[in-house]
VOGU-3710 file (C-alpha; in Angstrom, 3 decimals, decimal comma):
1> mgralnlgsk> 0,000/0,000/0,000  2,839/2,333/0,954  4,671/1,626/-2,292  1,548/2,448/-4,294  1,084/5,754/-2,441  4,739/6,591/-2,933  4,476/5,849/-6,670  1,311/7,956/-6,891  2,945/10,943/-5,221  5,892/10,700/-7,583
11> lvmagvrmrp> 3,547/10,668/-10,572  1,794/13,782/-9,266  5,113/15,586/-8,828  6,211/14,543/-12,311  2,895/15,788/-13,707  3,452/19,177/-12,065  6,892/19,400/-13,666  5,341/18,566/-17,063  2,697/21,320/-16,747  4,468/23,718/-19,182
21> llvligislg> 4,501/20,986/-21,839  0,770/20,352/-21,356  0,047/24,073/-21,643  2,068/24,213/-24,861  0,098/21,270/-26,284  -3,191/22,960/-25,353  -2,223/26,263/-26,991  -1,075/24,459/-30,146  -4,340/22,534/-30,311  -6,360/25,740/-29,999
31> lwsvfatlvv> -4,419/27,512/-32,753  -4,717/24,470/-35,001  -8,489/24,290/-34,438  -8,909/27,912/-35,533  -6,714/27,334/-38,571  -8,480/24,098/-39,587  -12,093/25,199/-39,057  -11,960/28,871/-40,069  -8,896/29,793/-42,122  -8,508/26,843/-44,496
41> paviesayrg> -12,252/26,508/-45,384  -12,371/30,241/-46,180  -9,336/29,887/-48,456  -10,867/26,872/-50,224  -14,149/28,714/-50,837  -12,394/31,821/-52,174  -10,138/29,713/-54,419  -13,202/27,846/-55,710  -14,635/31,244/-56,736  -11,279/32,276/-58,226
51> eswsflnrmi> -10,701/35,011/-55,622  -7,644/33,629/-53,788  -3,958/33,499/-54,687  -3,391/32,676/-58,342  -1,696/29,319/-57,753  -4,551/28,193/-55,473  -7,148/29,389/-57,983  -5,506/27,308/-60,704  -5,183/24,245/-58,475  -8,801/24,288/-57,266
61> naqathpvgd> -10,427/25,359/-60,531  -8,575/22,683/-62,474  -10,261/20,069/-60,296  -13,631/21,766/-59,724  -15,733/18,869/-60,957  -17,725/18,689/-57,710  -19,509/21,209/-55,464  -17,311/23,168/-53,078  -18,934/21,268/-50,208  -17,222/18,080/-51,393
71> ylqdwyrmaa> -13,792/19,738/-51,178  -14,603/21,090/-47,724  -15,640/17,619/-46,549  -12,338/16,222/-47,872  -10,456/18,876/-45,917  -12,397/18,250/-42,704  -11,642/14,532/-42,948  -7,959/15,289/-43,476  -7,938/17,814/-40,612  -9,551/15,296/-38,265
81> kltiagllsg> -6,852/12,747/-39,067  -4,094/15,336/-38,571  -5,643/16,412/-35,258  -5,749/12,856/-33,960  -2,164/12,278/-35,106  -1,038/15,475/-33,382  -2,793/14,621/-30,128  -1,316/11,140/-30,085  2,152/12,517/-30,828  1,874/15,122/-28,063
91> lgfwlvalvi> 0,604/12,537/-25,608  3,454/10,249/-26,594  6,086/12,943/-25,968  4,480/13,750/-22,619  4,513/10,103/-21,524  8,140/9,665/-22,625  9,163/12,737/-20,638  7,161/11,519/-17,643  8,821/8,095/-17,714  12,316/9,546/-18,047
101> sspalvqwir> 11,781/11,784/-15,019  10,546/8,901/-12,808  12,789/5,779/-12,489  10,179/4,022/-10,327  7,660/4,351/-13,122  10,132/2,738/-15,540  10,330/-0,316/-13,276  6,543/-0,505/-13,017  6,115/-0,256/-16,816  8,696/-3,032/-17,301
111> ivykavailt> 6,669/-5,380/-15,072  3,379/-4,572/-16,821  4,968/-4,934/-20,269  6,329/-8,383/-19,403  2,915/-9,562/-18,177  1,116/-8,220/-21,262  3,698/-9,780/-23,596  3,289/-13,229/-22,010  -0,517/-12,956/-22,151  -0,418/-11,839/-25,812
121> lntlavfagf> 1,897/-14,666/-26,870  -0,298/-17,250/-25,140  -3,406/-15,803/-26,803  -1,777/-15,923/-30,253  -0,648/-19,512/-29,672  -4,163/-20,596/-28,668  -5,720/-18,763/-31,637  -3,203/-20,294/-34,086  -3,963/-23,786/-32,802  -7,713/-23,203/-32,957
131> elattgafki> -7,460/-21,772/-36,493  -5,396/-24,781/-37,624  -7,963/-27,178/-36,171  -10,956/-25,391/-37,720  -9,212/-25,176/-41,116  -8,705/-28,931/-41,082  -12,298/-29,488/-39,986  -13,650/-27,323/-42,799  -11,555/-29,132/-45,421  -12,581/-32,561/-44,150
141> gsvfskstek> -16,200/-31,449/-44,010  -16,088/-30,137/-47,579  -14,851/-33,517/-48,834  -17,748/-35,390/-47,216  -20,368/-32,766/-48,132  -19,632/-32,823/-51,876  -21,336/-36,151/-52,341  -24,479/-34,979/-50,529  -24,568/-31,364/-51,722  -28,058/-29,883/-51,588
151> lvgegearet> -29,440/-27,872/-54,474  -29,792/-24,425/-52,967  -30,677/-21,224/-54,788  -30,439/-17,639/-53,585  -33,780/-17,649/-51,808  -35,384/-15,075/-54,111  -39,156/-15,065/-54,605  -38,774/-15,586/-58,359  -37,333/-19,052/-57,742  -40,705/-20,246/-56,448
161> vsyyasqdwa> -43,157/-18,883/-59,037  -45,691/-21,480/-60,149  -44,080/-22,020/-63,561  -41,059/-23,757/-62,041  -43,138/-26,281/-60,095  -43,630/-28,279/-63,308  -40,034/-27,937/-64,572  -37,731/-30,752/-63,492  -34,660/-28,631/-64,278  -35,684/-25,630/-62,124
171> eqfwhefrlt> -34,056/-26,612/-58,825  -30,819/-27,497/-60,609  -30,857/-24,207/-62,530  -31,256/-21,948/-59,506  -28,541/-23,882/-57,702  -26,166/-23,389/-60,625  -27,262/-19,769/-60,995  -26,080/-19,107/-57,435  -22,764/-20,789/-58,173  -22,215/-18,647/-61,293
181> rkqryypyvg> -22,358/-15,413/-59,315  -18,550/-15,478/-59,144  -17,154/-12,785/-61,415  -13,795/-11,948/-62,934  -12,370/-8,653/-64,099  -12,826/-8,090/-67,819  -10,941/-5,268/-69,596  -12,893/-2,084/-70,380  -16,315/-3,395/-69,281  -15,456/-4,286/-65,686
191> wrrapfkgkt> -16,707/-7,827/-65,150  -17,944/-11,059/-66,639  -18,793/-14,377/-65,004  -16,093/-16,916/-64,283  -15,988/-20,133/-66,382  -18,584/-22,678/-65,313  -19,948/-25,959/-66,652  -23,214/-27,298/-65,277  -26,300/-29,085/-66,500  -28,328/-25,922/-67,157
201> ieidqngirv> -25,651/-23,216/-67,408  -22,324/-23,258/-69,236  -19,923/-20,317/-69,381  -16,763/-20,427/-71,475  -13,269/-19,141/-70,684  -14,171/-15,653/-71,924  -17,153/-15,343/-69,584  -19,645/-15,912/-72,426  -22,716/-18,054/-71,773  -22,638/-20,885/-74,300
211> tpgadcraas> -25,472/-21,045/-76,847  -26,444/-24,692/-77,538  -25,955/-25,686/-81,177  -23,910/-22,632/-82,168  -21,559/-23,524/-85,049  -18,933/-20,796/-85,122  -16,664/-21,991/-87,904  -15,151/-19,391/-90,242  -17,972/-19,470/-92,823  -20,844/-19,304/-90,324
221> fkvftfggst> -23,596/-16,685/-90,222  -22,703/-14,811/-87,044  -25,181/-13,037/-84,779  -23,952/-11,158/-81,695  -26,545/-10,497/-78,987  -26,018/-7,856/-76,301  -27,875/-6,852/-73,160  -28,087/-7,373/-69,422  -29,409/-10,269/-67,387  -32,534/-10,564/-69,565
231> mwgtgspswg> -30,411/-11,349/-72,617  -28,023/-13,492/-70,568  -31,007/-15,590/-69,494  -31,739/-15,202/-65,775  -34,437/-17,750/-64,958  -33,807/-19,915/-68,033  -31,581/-22,924/-68,764  -29,114/-22,840/-71,638  -31,700/-24,087/-74,142  -34,322/-21,520/-73,037
241> tipaylqagl> -32,532/-18,183/-73,507  -33,240/-15,622/-76,231  -29,948/-16,439/-78,032  -30,795/-20,164/-77,922  -34,168/-19,554/-79,601  -32,542/-17,227/-82,153  -30,041/-19,993/-82,915  -32,795/-22,563/-83,463  -34,896/-20,164/-85,547  -32,054/-19,039/-87,812
251> eklrqgpvcv> -31,008/-22,643/-88,441  -34,462/-23,202/-89,964  -34,350/-20,012/-92,027  -30,814/-20,222/-93,421  -28,585/-22,653/-95,227  -25,217/-23,383/-93,655  -23,812/-22,995/-90,145  -25,235/-20,419/-87,726  -23,359/-18,924/-84,774  -25,327/-16,929/-82,200
261> vnfgetayvs> -23,072/-15,559/-79,437  -24,601/-14,421/-76,132  -22,621/-11,369/-74,963  -25,315/-10,505/-72,398  -24,207/-10,125/-68,792  -25,914/-9,330/-65,527  -26,133/-5,593/-64,691  -24,681/-4,455/-68,020  -25,723/-1,091/-69,446  -25,820/-0,149/-73,138
271> tqdvimlqiq> -22,380/1,495/-73,055  -20,796/-1,749/-71,858  -22,604/-3,543/-74,695  -21,149/-1,125/-77,253  -17,660/-1,567/-75,809  -17,993/-5,371/-76,000  -18,926/-5,009/-79,668  -15,921/-2,762/-80,306  -13,600/-5,279/-78,646  -14,833/-7,989/-81,021
281> lrsgnvpdvv> -14,502/-5,753/-84,080  -11,000/-4,697/-83,073  -9,938/-8,341/-82,933  -11,360/-9,019/-86,411  -14,420/-10,892/-85,180  -17,034/-9,183/-87,363  -20,666/-10,386/-87,180  -23,370/-10,370/-89,826  -26,030/-9,137/-87,391  -25,960/-7,498/-83,960
291> vfysvsgdiy> -28,962/-7,460/-81,631  -29,220/-5,085/-78,664  -31,859/-5,845/-76,038  -31,413/-3,389/-73,229  -32,215/-0,063/-71,517  -33,481/-1,405/-68,187  -29,872/-1,600/-67,019  -29,296/2,036/-68,003  -32,392/3,118/-66,096  -31,521/1,172/-62,959
301> aayqsgragv> -27,937/2,492/-62,945  -29,265/6,065/-63,116  -31,817/5,260/-60,407  -28,941/4,229/-58,121  -26,440/6,983/-58,871  -28,490/9,910/-60,153  -26,353/9,968/-63,315  -26,932/8,654/-66,825  -24,294/6,711/-68,732  -22,581/5,045/-65,771
311> pqnldqiaar> -22,383/1,352/-64,755  -24,668/-0,160/-62,169  -23,381/-0,247/-58,579  -21,028/2,651/-59,342  -20,266/3,440/-55,692  -19,223/-0,160/-54,999  -16,978/-0,238/-58,074  -15,343/3,047/-57,085  -14,817/1,831/-53,520  -13,125/-1,362/-54,723
321> femakspptl> -10,803/0,625/-56,966  -9,936/3,281/-54,404  -9,324/0,734/-51,626  -7,568/-1,861/-53,805  -4,104/-1,024/-52,426  -5,166/-0,721/-48,786  -3,983/-3,623/-46,591  -6,756/-5,539/-44,818  -7,620/-4,330/-41,344  -7,271/-6,545/-38,271
331> lelltsshsy> -11,064/-6,872/-38,122  -11,195/-8,014/-41,772  -8,468/-10,591/-41,137  -10,311/-11,950/-38,106  -13,700/-12,159/-39,845  -12,142/-14,002/-42,788  -10,678/-16,739/-40,581  -12,104/-20,243/-40,268  -12,387/-19,758/-36,507  -14,719/-16,809/-36,991
341> sliedltgkl> -16,760/-18,780/-39,541  -17,202/-21,640/-37,074  -18,241/-19,326/-34,230  -20,645/-17,445/-36,520  -22,174/-20,724/-37,677  -22,642/-21,951/-34,111  -24,181/-18,692/-32,891  -26,454/-18,654/-35,926  -27,833/-22,055/-34,948  -28,328/-21,025/-31,328
351> tianpgqgkp> -30,205/-17,799/-32,066  -33,431/-16,964/-33,850  -32,841/-14,920/-36,959  -34,696/-11,661/-37,411  -36,227/-11,694/-40,919  -35,583/-7,993/-41,361  -32,050/-8,069/-40,021  -29,347/-6,863/-42,388  -31,779/-5,180/-44,760  -31,564/-1,405/-44,961
361> avgelvtyes> -34,679/0,527/-44,098  -36,535/2,073/-46,996  -35,668/5,535/-45,728  -31,934/4,713/-45,881  -31,955/3,835/-49,588  -29,987/6,353/-51,647  -31,504/7,057/-55,077  -31,647/9,929/-57,536  -34,740/11,189/-55,711  -32,988/11,364/-52,332
371> mgievaklsd> -30,229/13,331/-54,101  -32,754/15,937/-55,204  -32,506/15,152/-58,940  -35,594/15,699/-61,095  -37,005/12,590/-62,760  -37,689/14,354/-66,085  -34,147/15,674/-66,360  -32,605/12,304/-65,496  -34,852/10,330/-67,865  -33,988/12,718/-70,722
381> sivqnyfeny> -30,281/12,136/-70,033  -30,783/8,356/-70,045  -32,569/8,454/-73,400  -30,015/10,811/-74,921  -27,159/8,556/-73,812  -28,954/5,457/-75,141  -29,569/6,940/-78,590  -25,972/8,207/-78,769  -24,902/4,589/-78,336  -27,349/3,706/-81,107
391> kivkalaqty> -25,577/6,207/-83,389  -22,180/4,720/-82,551  -23,389/1,224/-83,465  -24,951/2,566/-86,662  -21,607/4,109/-87,664  -19,788/0,862/-86,876  -22,355/-1,083/-88,911  -21,743/1,127/-91,931  -17,983/0,710/-91,589  -17,892/-3,046/-90,958
401> gfkhffflqp> -20,914/-4,068/-93,011  -23,206/-5,714/-90,450  -26,894/-5,161/-89,701  -27,958/-3,762/-86,362  -31,208/-4,015/-84,409  -32,191/-2,392/-81,122  -35,155/-3,829/-79,205  -36,754/-1,995/-76,279  -37,301/-4,741/-73,741  -40,712/-5,050/-72,075
411> nvlrgnkplt> -41,336/-5,092/-68,344  -44,307/-6,067/-66,218  -45,474/-2,429/-66,077  -45,832/-2,077/-69,848  -48,063/-3,645/-72,474  -51,577/-5,071/-72,237  -50,882/-8,656/-71,196  -53,625/-10,184/-69,013  -51,645/-10,564/-65,801  -51,958/-13,620/-63,591
421> reeqemkqil> -52,324/-13,189/-59,836  -48,586/-13,699/-59,353  -47,764/-11,183/-62,076  -50,112/-8,626/-60,542  -48,182/-8,947/-57,284  -44,905/-8,421/-59,175  -46,321/-5,285/-60,769  -47,468/-3,958/-57,394  -44,034/-4,569/-55,876  -42,406/-2,590/-58,685
431> qmevplykll> -44,937/0,224/-58,337  -44,173/0,430/-54,618  -40,584/1,369/-55,513  -41,891/4,828/-56,358  -38,644/6,507/-57,559  -37,823/3,532/-59,813  -41,410/3,328/-61,067  -41,443/7,028/-61,981  -38,069/6,841/-63,737  -39,016/3,711/-65,697
441> taayqtlelg> -42,284/5,275/-66,833  -40,691/8,575/-67,863  -37,774/6,940/-69,706  -39,957/4,471/-71,616  -42,357/7,215/-72,681  -39,467/9,354/-73,933  -37,893/6,404/-75,763  -41,138/5,586/-77,534  -41,685/9,216/-78,536  -38,203/9,374/-80,063
451> sakypnfypi> -38,279/5,959/-81,730  -39,482/7,362/-85,080  -36,090/9,024/-85,606  -34,259/5,707/-85,302  -35,452/3,179/-87,907  -33,633/0,215/-86,356  -35,110/0,757/-82,901  -38,110/-1,463/-82,109  -40,302/-1,182/-78,984  -41,747/-4,666/-78,324
461> ehvfddynsl> -43,614/-4,066/-75,076  -46,803/-5,604/-76,520  -45,139/-8,918/-77,388  -47,035/-10,748/-74,592  -50,467/-9,146/-75,086  -52,079/-12,329/-76,457  -50,619/-14,686/-73,842  -52,724/-15,416/-70,745  -50,466/-17,762/-68,760  -47,635/-16,697/-66,470
471> iwidgfhvtp> -44,674/-15,149/-68,309  -42,972/-12,932/-65,741  -40,849/-14,272/-62,876  -40,192/-10,743/-61,543  -40,605/-7,215/-62,854  -38,069/-7,633/-65,683  -37,243/-11,309/-66,275  -39,404/-13,911/-68,001  -39,718/-17,682/-68,300  -38,245/-19,591/-71,264
481> vgnrliakkm> -41,695/-19,297/-72,850  -41,339/-15,519/-72,721  -37,856/-15,731/-74,220  -39,241/-17,824/-77,090  -41,897/-15,193/-77,858  -39,301/-12,411/-77,744  -36,929/-14,329/-80,029  -39,777/-14,966/-82,481  -40,492/-11,230/-82,623  -36,817/-10,519/-83,221
491> ldvigassp> -36,651/-13,108/-85,993  -39,689/-11,540/-87,668  -37,993/-8,128/-87,645  -34,629/-9,485/-88,811  -36,286/-11,554/-91,539  -38,320/-8,585/-92,782  -35,134/-6,540/-93,226  -33,395/-9,204/-95,327  -33,164/-8,524/-99,074
//
């Protein structure tokens, strides 16, 4: 007890001796706060207006692609980091000076350090052993589970629509669909799926979904199809996609080999489609016909970001790029370990899951509307960007000698199809997403009004009007039956344009 009191009194005396240093740190912090919160923001605002020193005006104006508030936020974040670094440095100097002036404190720190070091080493040894054991358990478990693997989809409502109840391939398809979610980087367009070979889905080494029966020898009649997940074939096996039905239809209409290539990919927008076409042309792979079946991707990307002409999930892509060189944090390393996976699995089995857990509240969703962007202005930008891509393809077609066709894809909101009960629910769900519903409606109306200026642009929203049974599996994707009807419409248009 006496030793503790003696040590305490020595610390107090040392603190008194360090008072001038603490005062100096306090004064420095005050001056820095004034500089960071008043002086620098004023300079940034004046430079943004071009009213500061000439070199600052040039530096800020050359990068003024965002509102001045964005630059101020960047500065405040930087100032906060500098403040924390300064405080920690000052505290560190103060502690070093305090230790040097008190030999008894040095002895006490040495004892504590030794105890902490031993405890840390023991903890690391236990964790390493536990991680080694769980890694082995996971590998052994994966070997035994392969033979009894269950067919599990993603749990989406579209997997259970009534159409699939009578399809013996449905469970296998949705299982394989989940497995094909793995993506790889693809130059210029961002991503394509990784190679995969299943019973209902096959993807080649270039990330292209294989079209059954395609004969792509040198003398074949080549058709390139472009679009998002609707062209790729979400909800349909390999033999039930739009490209597959185009392949079968063209084989009946033409003599010789036919090669229909499915360049569709989930979440693609029209600009990515045009770039994919340019990549093929650059390599000498010139088609006879190109088919574009898109625009929903463009609309959804703008709905997310408030900007036309950008990829979907732009913020996530930017975050991956900007953080690509950052080393993983300690928390990320721990959560990626097998030990964490085992503990998470055990706690998941011992607790009752909250159905709404992990889903953001509707009010938290960031869309163009929450950004204060007008729907009419954004829809006009989407349509303008889409038709500019049309013009690019038209110019390429004239240069390379292929025919081009643009089809405006239908959705459950458009057309006069007699909707089943399930389809009515899908329509209501889409209408409840009010910002998306308004943007879809405005963009489609503008596209249809401008279609007369573009002779190779075909709205086909009424393609299902005479079909009473279920076609839609969600607001945008259809069953293989729907794909067959769409492909038939495309073949009619392509055939009518042939000499």
